[in-house]
N, C-alpha and C positions, 0 to 999 in steps of 0.2 A: 505544375500545380501550385496554387497559392494556399498556404496552410496557416491556420490559427490554432495555437495551443493555449489552453486555459489552465492557469495555476502559477505558483511561484516557488515551489519547493524542490527538493532533490529529485523526486519522481519526475517532475515536469522538466527539470534540466536534462535528465536522462532521455526523456521522450524527444526533446528538442534536438539534443546531440545526435541521436540515432536517426531521426527524421531528416536532419540536415545532410546526412550522408547519401540520401536518395537522389538519383538522377532525375526523379520526377519533381523535386522541390525547386521552385524558381523564386519564391518569395515566402517569408515566414514572419508572423507576428507571434508574440507571447504576451498574454494579459493575466496578471501584471508583470510576470517575469521576475528576474533578479540580475545582479551584476554579472554572474557567471554566464547566464543565458545570453546576455547582451554581447558577450565575447565570441559567441559561436558564429561560424560562417557556413554558408551553403556550399556543398561540394561542387554543384553544377556551375555556379557563376560567382562564387566567393562573396556574395552579398551578405550583409550582416543581418542577424535576426533582430527584429525591431521590438523592443519592449514597449507595451502600451499601458498607460497608467489607468487601467480599469480593473477593479477588484474581481476576484473569481466568483463572488456571490452577487455582484451587481448585474443581474440578468438583463434589465432594460438597457444598461449601458453596453453590455457585450452584444446584445442583439442589434442595437443601433449601429455599432461599429461594423458588425458582420454584414448587415444590409447595405452599408455604404461601400465596404471594401470587397465584398463578395469572395471570401475564401472558398476554394473548391472543396476543402474538408476542414472541419473544426475537430480538434482532439481534446477531450476533457480529461484532466488528470485527477483532481480531488473529488472527495465524496460529497461535500456540501452542495455544489452546484447541481450534481446529479439528483440529489434528494429534493432540491428545489424545483426540478423540472426543466433544466436548461435544454435537454435533448428534445423534449416535447415542444418547447417554445421555438427552437430553431427549425424543427421539422415543419411546424405549422406555417412557418414563413418561407418554406421552400429551400432551406439551407441543409447541406449534407453535414452530418455531425456524427462522431464516433463516441459511443458510450451508451449504457443502458438508459432507457426512458424512466420516468418517475416511478411507474408501477414496478418495473423490473428492479430498480434500485432499492426497493423495499427489503431485499435480501440483506442489505447492509443497514439501512436507516431504521429498521424495526426488528429488534431482536425477538419480539413476540411473534411477528409474522413469520420470521425465518424458522423459529423453533417449531411452530405449529405446522409449517410446510414440511419440515423434515419428518415430523411424527406422522403426518398424513400420508406421505409418499414412501415411507420405509427407508429413509436415509439414516444410516447408523449415527446416533448422537447420544448425548448424555441424558439421563433421567432429569426432568426439569419441571418447574412450575412457574406460572405467571401471576404476579400480584400487584395490587395497588393498596392493599390493606396491610399495614405493618405487622399486626398480630398474626394474621394468616401466613405471612411471609416468614415470620420467626418460627412458627410451628413447623413449617416445611423444612426450614434450615436445621431445626432441632432434630427432625427425623433423619437428617443426613449427618448428625453429630457435629454440625457446624463446618464440615468439610465440603465446601462448595465454592462456586463462583457467583458473585452477586453482580448483575449486569443492568445498567440503565438501558431502557428500551431503545432510546434514540441515540443520535450521534453525539459524542463527547470528546472529540479530538484524540481518540485512542486511549482515553484515561477513564472511561466509564465502566471499568471492570475491576472488582476487588476480589482477589483470591483469598479465601479464608480457610483456616485449619482448625478452628474451634468455634463454639457457640457464641462466646463473647465477641469475637471478631466479626462473625456473621451478623449478630444483632446490631453492632456498631455501624456496619456497612449499610444495613437496611434502614436504620434511623437516619443515617447521613443522606441517603438518596430520597426516601419517602417523606421524612419529617423535616429535615434541614434543607431539602431542595438543593443539594450540592451540585446537581447537574441541571437544575431548572426543569423545564418542561420535558427534556430528554429523559429525566429520571422519575417522571410521574407514575410510570409503570415499570416494574423490574422483572427480569427473568432470573431465577435461581437454578443453577445447574449443579448436579452432583460433581464432586471433584474427580476428575479423570487423571489416572496415573499412567505415565508412559513417556515416550519421546514425542515432543511436539514438532511438527514440520509444517511448512507452508506449501500448498499446491496452488497453481495458477492454471486456468484454462481460458483460451480465447474462444469466444462464442459468436455465432452469427444468426441466432434465432432457432436453428435446428441442429447445428453441428457444434461440438466442443472439442478443441484440440488441446491436449494436456501438455504443459511445459515440464521440463525436468524438475526434480525436487529442489527445495531450498529450505533453509532454516533461519528464522528471524530471532532476534534477542530483544525481548520486549522490556525486561526489567532494567533499571538504570545502572545497577551495580553488578560486578562480577558474581559468578555462581548463582545467577538469577535471584539476586537479592534486591530489596527496595521496591518502590512503586513502579507500576506500568508506565511505559512511554509509548510514543508512536513508532518505536523501533530504534535500537542502538547499533544495529549492524546486521548483516546477513551474509550467507554464502550459498553457493550452488556448485555442484550437486551435493546432496547428503549421502552418506553410506548406509542409511537406515532402511532403504528400500532399493532392491535391484529393479531392473526394467520390467521383469515379469510381475513383481509385487506391485510396482507403481501402476501398471496396466490394470491389475486386479482392484486396487483401491479406486482407480478411475471408474471401473465398471460398477463398483458398489455405491459410489457417490454420484457420478455424472449421469449414468443411465437413468436412475429413478428421478434425478433432478430434471433432466430434459423431458422425461415423461410427464412429470408434474407440471412443468412450465407449459407443455402442450395442452394438458387437461385444463389448466387455469387460464389459458389464453395470454400467457406472459411471453412477450417477444424480447428476449434478452440478447442484445448485441453489444459486446464489450468484453471485459475481463471478469470472470468469476474467480474469486480467491477464497477457497475454503481453508481455514486453519484446521489441521488434522492432528488428533492425538492417537499415537500407535499404542493401544492398550493391549493387555494380555488376551482380551476377548475380541481383538480385531480393531481396525481403524474406526475412529468416531469423529464426526465433525463437531468442532467446538463452536464455530460460528462462520458465517459467510461474509465476505466483503465484495463490493461490486466495482472494484477498480484495482489497479496495481497496488501492492504494498509499496511503501516508500523505499526502504533499503532494497527490497526485492527487485523493484524496477531497475535499480542501478546495476545489480548483478545480472539480471536476465538480459537487459538490453546491450550490455557489453559482450554477452555470449551469443546473442542471436545473429545468425548469418544472413537471414532474409532481409530484403528491402522492407523496412517498416511501413512505408507508404502503401506498398502493394498488399501487405498483410492486413492493415487496418481497412483498406478499401474492400477486401474480400469479406471482412467481418461486417461491414456496413451493407454490402451488396448481397449477402447470403450465399457466397460462393466459396466458403472455407473448405468445403469437401474437395476442392481442386488444388488446395495448398498443402505442401509438406513443409513443416517447420524444420529448419536446420540450425544446429547448435555447434559452436566451437568446441572441440574436445578440450579436456582440462577442466579448470575451475575458476571461479571468480569470488572475491571477498570484498565486502564493503564494511568499513569501520566508520561509524558516525562520531563526529566531534561535536559536543554540545556545549551550551553556555553554562556558566556557573549558576547553581540554583535550580536548573532544570531537573525534573518536570514541574515542580511547584511554581517556579517563576523563571525568568531569564534575564540576564544582564545584557544590555544593548550598548552599542557604540564602542566596543573594544576593538582596537586595531588588530587585524590579522596579518601576520608576516609569514613568509616562506611559501606562499602559494605558487609563485613562478618557479621556484626551485623544485618543489615537489611535482609540479606538472611536467617537468622535463624528464622525469623518470620513465623508463620504457613500460608499456602496457599498463599505464596508470592514468586514471581520470579523476579529477577533483570536481565533484558535483556540488554546486552551491544550493543550500536549503534556506538558511536564515541569515542572509547577508544584505548589506546596503553599501552604497558608494558615497563617501563623505569626504570632501576636500581632497580628492585624488587617492584616498585610502579605501580599501575594502574593510568593513567593520561588521561586527556581529549585530544581528537584527532579529533574533528569534531564539527558540529553545534548541532545536537541532540546527547546527550552523553549516556543517559540511559533511558530505558523504565521500570518504576517501576510498576509491575502488580500484582494485588491481586484478589482473587475470594472468594465469600461467598454466603450464602443462599439468601441474598437480596442485592440490589444495594447500599443502604446506608452503610451496613456493609463492602461491598467490597471497596467502596470509602474511608471509614475511615481507613481501613487496608492499602490501597495503600498510603495514606498521612502519616500514622504512619511510614511506611517504608521510605518515602521521608525525613521525619524529621531526620532520623538517618544518612543520606548521606550528605556530604559536599564537595564542591570544590569551589575555588575562582571564583566568577562571575556567580555562578549557578542561572538559572532562570527557573521557571516553573509556569504553570497556577494553580490557587487555586480553579477554578470553573469547573473542569472536572466532568461531569454528573449532574451539577447544574440544567440544563433545565429539566431533567427527574425528579429530586427530588423537584422541585419548587411546 
């Protein structure tokens, strides 16, 4: 099969790396890809993955390339092309593509749609309100004593959420989004959710329009600094599995979230084929959905795909074809840990062009993979080219060993201004 992967980050590198292991893969392109992706080789014939210089949001360019080169399957990594309708565009032109269509991707690109859907179909979630009027928004935030999450309705690169602990902070966040247009059109309407207390985990489920297959648990680390301090990012690291739900409890959470979600999709005529990623807060009154995403989490993809034993081409084909009920997902025993190395100044800004050393040395470590996220190749050197630069991922028979292996690899990599959290998986090991 000829495969086309859309995207350029760590998630897409993980998808390419796993797809390349399939005996079904005979040719692969990635648009636009990155220098790490360009180093991957297909297991079947050792051909190189070819990076194509077409941006992930350039839908006309991607469609033209696909019509000319005729991939047997296109795999979409990031949220923006899904929100723009790349799946609809490809399908209308007779091309097979994996990912939710534009209507189904609303679960991520509209916090308002997602919140109203959860309330309508009895999916456990936070008490919330939707606002475009700053005064009404502030009144609702005040009713929560300022303990709330203020969220831009649309996509904002994982940064459109401000968690507040008092009225002044909530008012400032509301003004920033609704009056100062901090997130542009994405923040023209906001959702304010009550502050949920508990342990936050990431769930992922592969869907084919009628069946949803739940993954093991994972935990993301969204804040930039240790102990969950500082602003939100797109994710500073993750690990799987977590100790906070056993298999029976995970199945029960799936029943409470996925059953009504599938029922609601059927009632609304939403055909969701791809990854549903609900962020879950384990509260004293039970699990509650914080928000939905319509694709793999970025650090989460790197830990899940290193643990998945199935052929990814076969799994994604089943998701596209509606035959997931015939597939059993198989996972390596043990655990995986991803530590994100980010540029100086991230998430407010990023420093580019800093030479990265130690990549080859760290890549030689056993059961370790360095996924590229924000890198470029300049004059024979790999340099920083974005906020999150690398996802350093290791797997082992237990979580402590996987974490130690990941940090051992991080210690071999250097670039000017590098920052990373030193407490990935600490909650689980405490």
